[in-house]
N, C-alpha and C positions, 0 to 999 in steps of 0.2 A: 271828580265825580261827573257823572253823565246826567245832564239836565235837559228836559224837553220843555221848550218854550212855545206856548200857543198864544200868539199875539198878532192881530191883523193890521195894526197900525205900523207901517214900515219903519218910521224913524224911532219909535219906541222899541220895536223889536231889535233893530240894529244896535241901539244904545245898550239895551240889556244884554244882548249877546256879547258885544265887545267888552262890557264891564265884567261879566262873569268869566269870559275866556281869559281876561287879563289876570284874574286871580286863580287861574289854573283849572277851570272846569271845561268840559266839552259840552257844547250846546248845540242841540238839534232844534231848528226853528220851523214852525208851520204856521201859516196864516189862515187856513181854512179849517173850520170845526169838524166837518165830516172826514177830511183827510187826516186830521189829528186823531180822531177816534179810531180810524182804520189802522193807523200806525201803532196806537196803544194796544190794539188787539194782539199784536205779535212781537212788540218790542218792550223790554223792561228798562226803566230809568231809575235813577236814584232820587229824582225829584221832578215834579211837573209844576211849571208855573203857567197858570191858566187864566186867560182873559174870559169874560163872560159873553160880551156882545161880539159874536163872530159870524161870518158868513157860513152857510152850510148847516151847522149844528151849533147851538149855543153851549157855553162852558158848563152850565148846570147839567145839561144832558150828557155831556162828556163825563163829568164827574159821576153822575148817576150810573152810567154804563160801567165805568171803572170800578166803582164800589159793588155793583151787582155781580161782577165777576170775581169778587173777593180779593182784588188787588190792594195791597197795603202801601203802595207807593205814596209818599207824602205829596200833598197837593197844596200849593200856595195859590189862592185865587187873587188875581191882580186886575182890578177893574175900576172904572169910573163910577160904578153904581155904589153909592154910599149909604143908601137907606138901611135902617136897622133890619128890616124884613129880608133884604138881600143878604146881609151879613149872616144873620141867624139861619136863614135858609141854606146858605152854602155850607156853613158849619154842620148843620143837621144832615145834609147830604153826604158829609164825610170829608169836607175840606179840613186841612190841618191848620190853616192860617188864612187870613184875609187882609189884603193891603189895598187901600184906596188910592187911585191916581188923582192928582199928581202925587208923587212920592219922592223921597230923598233916596239916592242910590245907596247911601250908607245903611239906611234902614232895610232896604231890600237885601243887601249883602248879609246883614246881621240875621234877618229872618231865614235866609237861605242856609246860613251856617247852623242855626238852631235846628232846622228841620233835618239837615244832613247828619248832624251830630246825633240827634235822637234816633235816626234810622240805624246808625252804627252802634247805638247803645252807649255812647260816650257822654259823661256828665259835663265835660268842659271841652273847649276848643283845643 
């Protein structure tokens, strides 16, 4: 599956990319919010993993733009922002899932599998 990772912290982005590529996914990675929004204008992905605090344009704005264009791509918000207002706000904007940093890679992989499985209409892995 083709995954778009938007994460500005280099070591986190590298680790996520390596881990997802190791299990067979293709990962495109962007560190700037505005550049990510521009890419999402013309490129489709099977899943977007989206940080919130980004240079250029924050993840909530990217999500807002994505849903305003009626894109149904699953979005997993991955951020250090753990307040309930942030979580509820992201889900209300159209996020499909929300994972708080720090996280366990097994949980990230499981949530990724669930979102990709739902996208394909499969009830199980």
